[in-house]
C-alpha positions as CSV (number, residue, x, y, z in Angstrom):
1,M,0.0,0.0,0.0
2,K,1.5,3.4,-1.1
3,Y,1.2,6.6,0.9
4,L,1.5,10.2,0.0
5,G,3.2,12.7,2.4
6,L,2.5,16.5,2.3
7,D,4.2,19.6,3.7
8,L,1.7,22.4,3.1
9,G,2.9,26.0,2.9
10,S,1.1,29.2,1.8
11,R,2.6,29.0,-1.7
12,T,4.1,25.5,-2.0
13,L,3.2,21.9,-1.3
14,G,6.0,19.5,-0.8
15,V,5.0,16.0,-1.8
16,A,6.6,12.6,-0.9
17,I,5.5,9.1,-1.9
18,S,6.2,5.8,-0.3
19,D,7.2,2.6,-2.1
20,E,4.6,-0.1,-2.8
21,M,5.2,-1.8,0.6
22,G,4.7,1.4,2.6
23,I,8.2,1.2,4.1
24,L,10.3,3.9,2.5
25,A,9.5,7.5,1.6
26,R,11.1,9.4,-1.3
27,S,10.6,12.9,-2.8
28,Y,8.0,13.3,-5.4
29,D,7.4,16.9,-6.3
30,T,7.0,20.5,-5.1
31,F,3.7,22.0,-6.3
32,R,3.7,25.8,-6.4
33,F,0.5,27.7,-6.3
34,R,-0.8,31.3,-5.8
35,D,-0.9,32.6,-2.3
36,D,-3.4,30.6,-0.2
37,D,-4.9,28.9,-3.3
38,Y,-5.5,25.7,-1.4
39,D,-8.2,24.6,-3.9
40,S,-5.6,24.2,-6.6
41,A,-3.3,22.4,-4.2
42,A,-6.1,20.0,-3.2
43,S,-6.9,19.3,-6.9
44,Y,-3.2,18.5,-7.5
45,V,-3.2,16.1,-4.5
46,V,-6.3,14.3,-5.8
47,D,-4.8,14.0,-9.3
48,V,-1.6,12.5,-7.8
49,C,-3.6,10.1,-5.6
50,N,-5.6,8.9,-8.6
51,K,-2.5,8.6,-10.8
52,E,-0.5,6.7,-8.2
53,N,-3.5,4.7,-6.7
54,I,-3.2,6.1,-3.2
55,N,-6.0,6.5,-0.7
56,T,-4.0,7.5,2.4
57,V,-2.3,10.8,2.8
58,V,-0.1,12.0,5.6
59,L,-0.4,15.7,6.1
60,G,2.1,17.7,8.2
61,L,0.5,19.5,11.2
62,P,2.7,22.6,12.0
63,K,2.3,22.9,15.8
64,H,4.1,25.5,17.7
65,M,7.1,24.3,19.6
66,N,5.1,24.4,22.9
67,G,2.4,22.2,21.3
68,D,-0.1,25.0,20.7
69,L,-2.1,25.0,17.5
70,G,-2.0,28.2,15.5
71,L,-3.3,29.6,12.2
72,R,-1.2,27.2,10.2
73,C,-2.7,24.2,12.0
74,E,-6.2,25.5,11.3
75,I,-5.3,25.7,7.6
76,S,-4.1,22.1,7.8
77,F,-7.4,21.0,9.4
78,E,-9.3,22.8,6.6
79,F,-7.0,21.2,3.9
80,K,-7.6,17.8,5.4
81,K,-11.3,18.2,5.2
82,K,-11.1,19.5,1.7
83,L,-9.1,16.4,0.6
84,E,-11.6,14.1,2.4
85,D,-14.5,15.8,0.7
86,L,-13.0,15.9,-2.8
87,A,-11.9,12.3,-3.0
88,S,-12.8,10.4,0.1
89,L,-9.1,10.2,1.0
90,N,-8.0,9.0,4.4
91,V,-5.9,12.0,5.7
92,I,-3.7,11.5,8.7
93,L,-2.3,14.6,10.5
94,M,1.3,14.2,11.6
95,D,3.3,16.5,13.9
96,E,5.9,18.2,11.7
97,R,7.8,20.2,14.3
98,L,11.5,20.5,13.4
99,T,11.1,18.9,10.0
100,T,12.4,22.0,8.2
101,V,15.4,22.2,10.6
102,I,16.2,18.5,10.0
103,V,16.0,19.0,6.2
104,D,18.1,22.2,6.3
105,K,20.9,20.6,8.4
106,T,20.9,17.4,6.4
107,M,21.2,19.3,3.1
108,I,23.8,21.7,4.4
109,S,25.9,18.8,5.7
110,G,25.5,17.1,2.3
111,N,26.9,20.3,0.6
112,V,23.7,20.9,-1.3
113,R,23.8,24.3,-3.0
114,R,21.6,27.0,-1.5
115,D,19.4,27.4,-4.6
116,T,18.8,23.7,-4.7
117,R,18.0,23.6,-1.0
118,K,15.4,26.3,-1.5
119,K,13.8,24.5,-4.3
120,K,13.8,21.1,-2.6
121,K,13.2,22.0,1.0
122,D,9.4,21.5,1.0
123,E,9.4,18.1,-0.7
124,M,12.2,16.9,1.5
125,A,10.2,18.0,4.6
126,A,7.3,15.9,3.2
127,V,9.7,13.0,3.0
128,V,10.6,13.4,6.7
129,I,6.9,13.7,7.6
130,L,6.0,10.6,5.7
131,Q,9.0,8.5,6.8
132,D,8.2,9.4,10.4
133,Y,4.6,8.1,9.9
134,L,5.8,5.0,8.2
135,D,8.4,4.2,10.9
136,K,5.7,4.6,13.6
137,K,3.1,2.5,11.7
C-alpha cells in the first residue's frame, strides 16, 4: 500500500511518496500555487492520488514548539477536510515540528547548494513527515 506525504505551505506543497510496501518515503514533487490557493493544491493532490493509486495521505501538522495549535494548524485541518470531501481520502495529520530544521541541516551537511536547498526543502520536509509516519506505523 502506497502513501502520500504532504508539507503544506502558503505557496508551496511538498510531496513525498512511499514505495509499494509502505516502508520507504522518497521525494515526489514541489507543487507551487498562488498565495493561499488551497483549492488548486487540493486538486493537485487528488490527481496524484488517482494517478498513483493512493488512498491514504499523511499531512504535516505545524504545531508551535510548545504544542499549541495556531493559524497554520487551522489551515491544515481545513485542507484535510477539503481532501476528504473531494476524494474520500484517508488523511492523517502528523506533527511536523522541526522537519524543516532537520532538512536544512541534512542538506547543508551534504553540501547541497543554497538554490537547490530552497527548491527542494518542501518536498524533503514531506519525506521526513511521511517517513516518520511509516516508521511509527
